[in-house]
KOLLO-13149 format. One record per atom (N, C-alpha, C, O): residue in three letters; x, y, z. Coordinates in steps of 0.05 Angstrom, whole numbers, plus 5000, padded with zeros to 4 digits. Layout:
AlaXYZ ...
//
This chain:
Met323389697619 Met323889417610 Met323389407579 Met321189487569 Lys325389307564 Lys325089287536 Lys323089067529 Lys322388897546 Ile322189067504 Ile320088877497 Ile321088587494 Ile319488397495 Ile323688567490 Ile324788297485 Ile324288107508 Ile323287887504 Arg324888197532 Arg324688017556 Arg321787947561 Arg321287717565 Pro319788147561 Pro316988057564 Pro315987867543 Pro314587677549 Leu316787917518 Leu315887747496 Leu317187457500 Leu315887257496 Phe319687457508 Phe320987197514 Phe319587047535 Phe319086807532 Ile318987187557 Ile317587047579 Ile314886937571 Ile314286707578 Phe313387087555 Phe310786997547 Phe311086757529 Phe309686557532 Val312786767510 Val313186547490 Val314086297504 Val312886087499 Val316086327521 Val317186077536 Val314885957554 Val314485717555 Ala313386137568 Ala311386027585 Ala309285887568 Ala308385667575 Trp308486007546 Trp306385877530 Trp307385607519 Trp305985407519 Leu309985607509 Leu310985347499 Leu311085137519 Leu310484907513 Leu311785197544 Leu311885007566 Leu308984917573 Leu308484677577 Tyr307085097573 Tyr304385017579 Tyr303184857557 Tyr301884657563 Trp303584927533 Trp302484777511 Trp303784497509 Trp302484297503 Ala306484497513 Ala307884237512 Ala306884057535 Ala306783807531 Thr306084167557 Thr304884007578 Thr302283887570 Thr301683657575 Ala300584057556 Ala298083957546 Ala298383737526 Ala296983537526 Val300383767508 Val300983577487 Val301883307502 Val300983097495 Trp303683337521 Trp304683097535 Trp302482957550 Trp302582707551 Gly300483087559 Gly298282977573 Gly295982887555 Gly293882807565 Gly296482917528 Gly294282847509 Gly291783017512 Gly289582917509 Asn292183267519 Asn289783437525 Asn289983687507 Asn290283917518 Thr289783657482 Thr290083887464 Thr287383977451 Thr287284177437 Ala285283827456 Ala282683897444 Ala280883987467 Ala281283907490 Ser278984157460 Ser277084257480 Ser275684017493 Ser274583847479 Pro275584007519 Pro273983787532 Pro271083827530 Pro270184057526 Gln269483617534 Gln266583637533 Gln265683847553 Gln263783997548 Val266883857576 Val266084037597 Val267384307595 Val267684437616 Ala268084397572 Ala269184667568 Ala266984877571 Ala267285067587 Tyr264884837556 Tyr262384987559 Tyr262585297551 Tyr260785407538 Phe264785427558 Phe264885707552 Phe265085767522 Phe264185977513 Asp266185577507 Asp266085617478 Asp263185587467 Asp262385737449 Tyr261685407479 Tyr258785387471 Tyr257285627481 Tyr255385717467 Leu257985727504 Leu256485967514 Leu257286207496 Leu255586377491 Ala259686227488 Ala260386447470 Ala258786427444 Ala257886627433 Asp258386187434 Asp256786147409 Asp253986217416 Asp252586337399 Ala252986147439 Ala250186217446 Ala249886527448 Ala247886637438 Phe251786667459 Phe251786957461 Phe251587077432 Phe250087257427 Arg253186957414 Arg253287047387 Arg250587027374 Arg249987177356 Gln248886837382 Gln246286797371 Gln244086927388 Gln241686897382 Gly244987087408 Gly243087227424 Gly241687057445 Gly239487127453 Gln242986837454 Gln241986657474 Gln243586657498 Gln245986727497 Leu242386587521 Leu243886557547 Leu244086257556 Leu245286207576 Tyr242986077540 Tyr243085807548 Tyr244385637525 Tyr244785737503 Leu245085387531 Leu246385207512 Leu244185037500 Leu242884877513 Ala243785077473 Ala241584917459 Ala242284627458 Ala240584457463 Gln244784567452 Gln245584277449 Gln248384237463 Gln250484207450 Pro248384247489 Pro250984207504 Pro252183937499 Pro250683737496 Pro254783917498 Pro256083647493 Pro255883477518 Pro256283227516 Ser255383587541 Ser254983447566 Ser253183627583 Ser252783867578 Thr252183507605 Thr250483667623 Thr251783677650 Thr250683797669 His254083557654 His255383557679 His256283847687 His257583977671 Asp255583937710 Asp256184207720 Asp254484417708 Asp254984657713 Leu252484347692 Leu250684537682 Leu248184557700 Leu247784397718 Thr246584767696 Thr244184797712 Thr241784797693 Thr241784937673 Gln239784637699 Gln237384637683 Gln235284817695 Gln234684807719 Phe234084977679 Phe231885157687 Phe229985197665 Phe230785277643 Ala227485147670 Ala225285167651 Ala225985007626 Ala225485107603 Gly227084777629 Gly227684607606 Gly230084667590 Gly230484557569 Arg231684867599 Arg234084947585 Arg236484907603 Arg236384917627 Trp238884867590 Trp241384827604 Trp242885077604 Trp243385197583 Tyr243885167628 Tyr245385407630 Tyr248085357643 Tyr248385167659 Val250085517636 Val252685507650 Val252485687675 Val252185927673 Pro252685567699 Pro252285727723 Pro254485927729 Pro254086127743 Phe256785867718 Phe259086037725 Phe258886307711 Phe257886317688 Pro259786517722 Pro259686787709 Pro260986777682 Pro262686607677 Pro260386967665 Pro260886927637 Pro263487037624 Pro263787027600 Leu265287137641 Leu267587277628 Leu269087107608 Leu269587197586 Pro269786847614 Pro271186697593 Pro269686687566 Pro270986697545 Ala267086657567 Ala265486647543 Ala265686907528 Ala265686917503 Leu265687137543 Leu265887397530 Leu268687427517 Leu268887547496 Leu270687317530 Leu273387337518 Leu273687147494 Leu275187197476 Leu272186937493 Leu272186737471 Leu270486837448 Leu270686737425 Leu268687037452 Leu266687107432 Leu267987197406 Leu266987117385 Pro270087357406 Pro271387427380 Pro272287187366 Pro271887167341 Trp273686997379 Trp274686757367 Trp272386587356 Trp272686497333 Val270186547370 Val267986397360 Val266786537336 Val266086397317 Thr266486797337 Thr265286947316 Thr266986937290 Thr265886907268 Leu269586957293 Leu271286957269 Leu271886677257 Leu271886647233 Arg272286477276 Arg273086217267 Arg270885997268 Arg271085787256 Gly268886057284 Gly266785857288 Gly267285697313 Gly269485687323 Leu265185557322 Leu265285407346 Leu267185167343 Leu268785117361 Ala267085027320 Ala268684787317 Ala271684857317 Ala273284677323 Ala272485087310 Ala275285157308 Ala276285297333 Ala278685377334 Thr274485317353 Thr275285437379 Thr276385237397 Thr275185037402 Asn278785297409 Asn280185097425 Asn280585227453 Asn282085417456 Thr279185127473 Thr279285247499 Thr281985177513 Thr282785317531 Val283284947505 Val285884887517 Val287985087507 Val289485197523 Leu287985137481 Leu289785347470 Leu289285617482 Leu291185757489 Phe286785687485 Phe285985937498 Phe286985947526 Phe288086157535 Ser286685737541 Ser287485737569 Ser290585757573 Ser291585887591 Thr291985617555 Thr294885627556 Thr295985907549 Thr297985997560 Leu294586047530 Leu295386317523 Leu294886507547 Leu296486677553 Leu292486477559 Leu291886637582 Leu293886577605 Leu294686757620 Gly294586317608 Gly296586247629 Gly299186377624 Gly300386487642 Ala300186377600 Ala302686507593 Ala302486797598 Ala304486917606 Leu300286917592 Leu299787207597 Leu299987257628 Leu301087467636 Asn298987077643 Asn299087107672 Asn301887117682 Asn302687277698 Val303486927671 Val306286917679 Val307687187672 Val309187297689 Leu307187287649 Leu308287547640 Leu307387777659 Leu308987937667 Leu304687777667 Leu303687987684 Leu304987977712 Leu305488187724 Val305487737721 Val306887717747 Val309687837745 Val310487987763 His311087787723 His313787907720 His313588207717 His315188357728 Leu311688297701 Leu311288607699 Leu310688717726 Leu311688937732 Leu309188587743 Leu308588687769 Leu311088707787 Leu311588917800 Leu312688497786 Leu314988487801 Leu316888717792 Leu318088847809 Asp317188757767 Asp318888957756 Asp317889237763 Asp319489407769 Ala315289277762 Ala314089527770 Ala314589597799 Ala315089827805 Leu314389397817 Leu315089437844 Leu317889527848 Leu318489697865 Phe319689407832 Phe322589487835 Phe322889767825 Phe324289927838 Arg321589837804 Arg321990117792 Arg320890327810 Arg321890547811 Arg318790257825 Arg317590437845 Arg319390467870 Arg318990657886 Gly321290297873 Gly322990297897 Gly321590147920 Gly322490167943 Trp319389997914 Trp317989857935 Trp319089567939 Trp318289427957 Ser320889487921 Ser322089227923 Ser325089257918 Ser325989407900 Lys326689107932 Lys329589117929 Lys330588877913 Lys333088837910 Leu328788717903 Leu329588477888 Leu330788547861 Leu329888737848 Ser332788407854 Ser334188447828 Ser332488337805 Ser330488207810 Thr333388377781 Thr332088257758 Thr332187957759 Thr330187827754 Val334487857767 Val334787567770 Val332887447790 Val331687247786 Asp332587587814 Asp330787507834 Asp327987497823 Asp326487307827 Asn327187717808 Asn324387727797 Asn323887507777 Asn321687397775 Leu326087437761 Leu325687217743 Leu325286957757 Leu323686787748 Trp326686907780 Trp326286657795 Trp323386647808 Trp322186427809 Leu322486877816 Leu319686887827 Leu317686837806 Leu315686707811 Thr318186947781 Thr316386897758 Thr316386597751 Thr314186487747 Leu318686477751 Leu318886187746 Leu317386037767 Leu315985847762 Leu317686127792 Leu316185977814 Leu313285997811 Leu311885797816 Phe312186237802 Phe309386247797 Phe308486067773 Phe306585917775 Gly310086097751 Gly309385947727 Gly309485647728 Gly307785507716 Leu311485547744 Leu311885247744 Leu311785137772 Leu312084897776 Gly311385307793 Gly311585207820 Gly309085207835 Gly309085177860 Cys306785247822 Cys304185247836 Cys302085117817 Cys302685047795 Val299585107827 Val297484977813 Val296685107786 Val295384997769 His297785357783 His296985507759 His297985357734 His296585347714 Trp300285227736 Trp301285077713 Trp299284857704 Trp298684827681 Tyr298384707723 Tyr296484487718 Tyr293884607707 Tyr292884517687 Met292784807721 Met290284917713 Met290185027685 Met288185027671 Ala292485147677 Ala292685287651 Ala292685087627 Ala292385177604 Thr292984827633 Thr293184637610 Thr290784467607 Thr290884277591 Leu288584527620 Leu286284347619 Leu284084437601 Leu282984277585 Gly283384687602 Gly281284797584 Gly278484737592 Gly276684797576 Ser277984627615 Ser275184577624 Ser273984807639 Ser275384997646 Val271484797642 Val269985037650 Val270885177675 Val271185427676 Trp271485007696 Trp272085117722 Trp274885247720 Trp275385467730 Phe276785107708 Phe279585187706 Phe279985427689 Phe281585607695 Val278385437667 Val278685677649 Val277685927664 Val278786137660 Ala275585897680 Ala274586127695 Ala276586217715 Ala276986457719 Gln277986017728 Gln279986097748 Gln282486247734 Gln283486447745 Ile283286137711 Ile285586257698 Ile284886537688 Ile286386727690 Ser282386567677 Ser281586827668 Ser281387027692 Ser282087257689 Thr280586927715 Thr280487107739 Thr283387207746 Thr283887437751 Val285287017746 Val288087097753 Val289087297734 Val290487487741 Thr288287277707 Thr289287467688 Thr288587747695 Thr290187927694 Phe285987797703 Phe285088077708 Phe285788157736 Phe285988397741 Val286087987755 Val286988057782 Val289888157779 Val290688367789 Ala291487997766 Ala294388067762 Ala294588327747 Ala296288497754 Leu292988367726 Leu292888607711 Leu292188857728 Leu293389067726 Ser290288817745 Ser289289007764 Ser291389107783 Ser291789347787 Val292888917794 Val294888987814 Val297289127800 Val298389317810 Trp297989027777 Trp300189147760 Trp299389437754 Trp300989617758 Leu296989487745 Leu296089757738 Leu295989937763 Leu296390177761 Ala295289817786 Ala295289977810 Ala297990077817 Ala298390297826 Val300089897813 Val302789977818 Val303790187798 Val305090377805 Arg303090147773 Arg304090317752 Arg302790597753 Arg304090797748 Tyr300190607759 Tyr298690857757 Tyr297190917783 Tyr295990737795 Ala297191167792 Ala295791247816 Ala292791267811 Ala291291277830 Ser291991287786 Ser289191337780 Ser287491087790 Ser288490867790 Ala285091137798 Ala283390917807 Ala282290767783 Ala281690527785 Trp281890897760 Trp280490777738 Trp281690517725 Trp280390317722 Pro284290527718 Pro285390287706 Pro285290027723 Pro284289817714 Ala286190047749 Ala286289827765 Ala283489717773 Ala282989477773 Ser281689907780 Ser279089817788 Ser277389717764 Ser275589537768 Ser277889817740 Ser276489707716 Ser277489417712 Ser275889247706 Ala279989367715 Ala280989097710 Ala279888907731 Ala279088677725 Leu279788997757 Leu278588827777 Leu275588787773 Leu274588567779 Ala274188987762 Ala271388957757 Ala270988747735 Ala269088587736 Ile272788727715 Ile272688517695 Ile273088247708 Ile271688047701 Ala274988227727 Ala275487977741 Ala273087867756 Ala272687627758 Leu271488067766 Leu268987987780 Leu266987847762 Leu265287697772 Leu267287887736 Leu265387757718 Leu266187457713 Leu264787317698 Ala268287367726 Ala269087087727 Ala268886977754 Ala267886757757 Arg269787127774 Arg269587027802 Arg268987267820 Arg270887417827 Pro266387317827 Pro265687547843 Pro267087577870 Pro267387797881 Asn268087357881 Asn269387377907 Asn272087517906 Asn273087587927 Val273187557883 Val275787707882 Val275487997887 Val277388157887 Val272888087892 Val272488367901 Val274188427926 Val274888657931 Phe274888227941 Phe276388267965 Phe279388317960 Phe280888347978 Thr280088337933 Thr282788437926 Thr282788747928 Thr284888877928 Trp280488867928 Trp280289157928 Trp281889287950 Trp283189487943 Pro281889207976 Pro283489327996 Pro286489337989 Pro287789527996 Leu287489137974 Leu290289137965 Leu290689377947 Leu292689517949 Leu288789417928 Leu288989647909 Leu289089907924 Leu290690087918 Leu287389937946 Leu287290177962 Leu289990217976 Leu290990437977 Gly291089997987 Gly293690018000 Gly295990107981 Gly297790247988 Ile295790017956 Ile297790097936 Ile297390387930 Ile299390537928 Tyr294990477927 Tyr294590767923 Tyr295590927946 Tyr296791137943 Trp295190827970 Trp296290957994 Trp299390987992 Trp300491197999 Met300590787982 Met303490787979 Met304391007959 Met306391137963 His302791037939 His303391257919 His303391527932 His304791707922 Asn301991567954 Asn301591827965 Asn302991877992 Asn302692088004 Leu304591678000 Leu306091718025 Leu308191928022 Leu309691918003 Pro308292118040 Pro310392318039 Pro313092188045 Pro313191988059 Pro315292288035 Pro317892168040 Pro318492138070 Pro318192328085 Gly319391908078 Gly319991858106 Gly317591808124 Gly317891768148 Leu315291808112 Leu312891758129 Leu311391508118 Leu310891498094 Gly310791318135 Gly309591078123 Gly307390958142 Gly307191028165 Gly305890788130 Gly303690648144 Gly301590838155 Gly300991038143 Phe300590768179 Phe298290918190 Phe299191198199 Phe297491368204 Ala301691248201 Ala302691508209 Ala301791738190 Ala301691968196 Ser301191648165 Ser300191848144 Ser297191908146 Ser296292098135 Trp295791728160 Trp292791748160 Trp291692028171 Trp289892138160 Pro292892118193 Pro291792358204 Pro291992608185 Pro290592808189 Gln293692598166 Gln293892828148 Gln291392858131 Gln290692668117 Pro290093078132 Pro287493118118 Pro287893068087 Pro286092958075 Ser290093158076 Ser290393128047 Ser290392838039 Ser289192758019 Ile291892658055 Ile291892378049 Ile289192258052 Ile288392088036 Ala287692328073 Ala284992218078 Ala283192298056 Ala281492138048 Arg283392548045 Arg281592628023 Arg282192477997 Arg280392397982 Lys284892437993 Lys285592287968 Lys284491997969 Lys283391897950 Leu284891867994 Leu283891597996 Leu280891577992 Leu279891387981 Ala279391768003 Ala276491768000 Ala275791807972 Ala273891677962 Gly277091997958 Gly276492037930 Gly277091797911 Gly275491727893 Trp279391667918 Trp280091427903 Trp278091197908 Trp277391057890 Thr277091177933 Thr275190977941 Thr272691017925 Thr271590817913 Leu271691247923 Leu269191307909 Leu269491237879 Leu267791107867 Arg271691337867 Arg272091297838 Arg272491007832 Arg271490907812 Ser273890857849 Ser274390577843 Ser271790407846 Ser271590187835 Ala269990507862 Ala267590357867 Ala265690347843 Ala263990177842 Ile266090537825 Ile264190567801 Ile264390317782 Ile262290197776 Pro266890257773 Pro267090007756 Pro266089757771 Pro264789587759 Leu266789737796 Leu265989497811 Leu262889477814 Leu261789267811 Ala261689707819 Ala258689707820 Ala257489637793 Ala255389507792 Ile258689727771 Ile257689667744 Ile257789357741 Ile255889237732 Ala260089237747 Ala260488957744 Ala258388797761 Ala257288597751 Val257988877786 Val255888737803 Val253288767790 Val251688577790 Ala252589007780 Ala249989037767 Ala249588867743 Ala247388757738 Leu251688837728 Leu251588657704 Leu251188367713 Leu249588227701 Leu252588277734 Leu252288007742 Leu249387957753 Leu248187747748 Leu248288147767 Leu245588117778 Leu243688117754 Leu241787947754 Ala243988277735 Ala242188277711 Ala242388017696 Ala240387907686 Tyr244787917694 Tyr245387657681 Tyr243787427694 Tyr242587257681 Asn243887437722 Asn242487227736 Asn239487257731 Asn238087057725 Ala238387507733 Ala235587547730 Ala234687457702 Ala232487337699 Ala236287517683 Ala235487437655 Ala235487137651 Ala234087027634 Arg237086997666 Arg237186697663 Arg235186557681 Arg233686377672 Phe234986637707 Phe233486477725 Phe231286647739 Phe229886547758 Gly230886887730 Gly228687057742 Gly229287137771 Gly227487237785 Asn231787107780 Asn232487177808 Asn235287317807 Asn237187197798 Trp235387567816 Trp237887717815 Trp240087577829 Trp242387607821 Leu239587427850 Leu241687317867 Leu242187027861 Leu243786907875 Asp240986907842 Asp241286617835 Asp243286587813 Asp242786667790 Phe245486477819 Phe247486397799 Phe246986127787 Phe248086057766 Gly245285967799 Gly244585707790 Gly246185497802 Gly246085257794 Tyr247785567823 Tyr249585377835 Tyr247985157851 Tyr248784927851 Leu245785237864 Leu244385057882 Leu242984837867 Leu242284627879 Thr242384877841 Thr241084667825 Thr242884567804 Thr241984447784 Glu245584597807 Glu247584507788 Glu247584207787 Glu247284067807 Asn247984097763 Asn248083807758 Asn250883707765 Asn252483647747 Val251483687791 Val254183607799 Val254383297801 Val252483147797 Ala256783207807 Ala257282927810 Ala255682817834 Ala255182967854 Gln254882567833 Gln253182457852 Gln254182487881 Gln252682547900 Lys256782447885 Lys257982457911 Lys257982737922 Lys258282767947 Leu257582947905 Leu257483217915 Leu254583317921 Leu254183527934 Lys252683167912 Lys249783257916 Lys249083297945 Lys247783497951 Pro249883117964 Pro249083157992 Pro250083418003 Pro248683558017 Asp252583497996 Asp253683758006 Asp252183977992 Asp251684178006 Leu251483957967 Leu250084167954 Leu247184207964 Leu246184437964 Asp245983997974 Asp243184007982 Asp242984118011 Asp240884198020 Arg245184128026 Arg245184208053 Arg244784508056 Arg244684618078 
//
């Protein structure tokens, strides 16, 4: 695929997302963005927000306010905050750029499936599916808000899509599992994407004319799957260890993300307390 089409898809997707934000009067970072403030806190060697613009959805511990959500978006924003400063950091712009990247990654994935011979869809079909993802689901709405929860979700989609695309492009365990490990730093539950990556690797190693579980009894296939499993587990284990250490550094408890004491809306408190 030439660079013109991917670049065109990215630019058009971003223009549509940004135009949506402008139309909705939502072009400035909302008070509940938080990840920009967390990036600035990281820059200063802190894990808490010294002066948060709001405390909604934050967690108070030992007199300090923390962002309970895993830190990936703040890490991605860190270069922006470092180079331009907190005041010049725009989480809506950041989110629309990531959203446009997600649309591009979906198209690259569809194209990679076609090139592997795993999909019979034409280029036009793939473009329609890309459009359906970009404008036909909640991703469009979420990419234009810039608030803490939605930025985390959009960031997760970025690295999950990257992971699956890399799994289709390359048989090596390292690229795909590393991208998925990064996604875990935003939403740990996406670890359940890992079986999909294993299945894609299985597809890479299927002998011609042999598919599905019919290939499993072959010792060579089984050994390759076992080796891929072990190698792919390393980046994931590192990501889990980093999340646990992050929790311990904030709340003194490896398993505490801060969700149970989160400052949520009053109507949600009964559900949280149960």
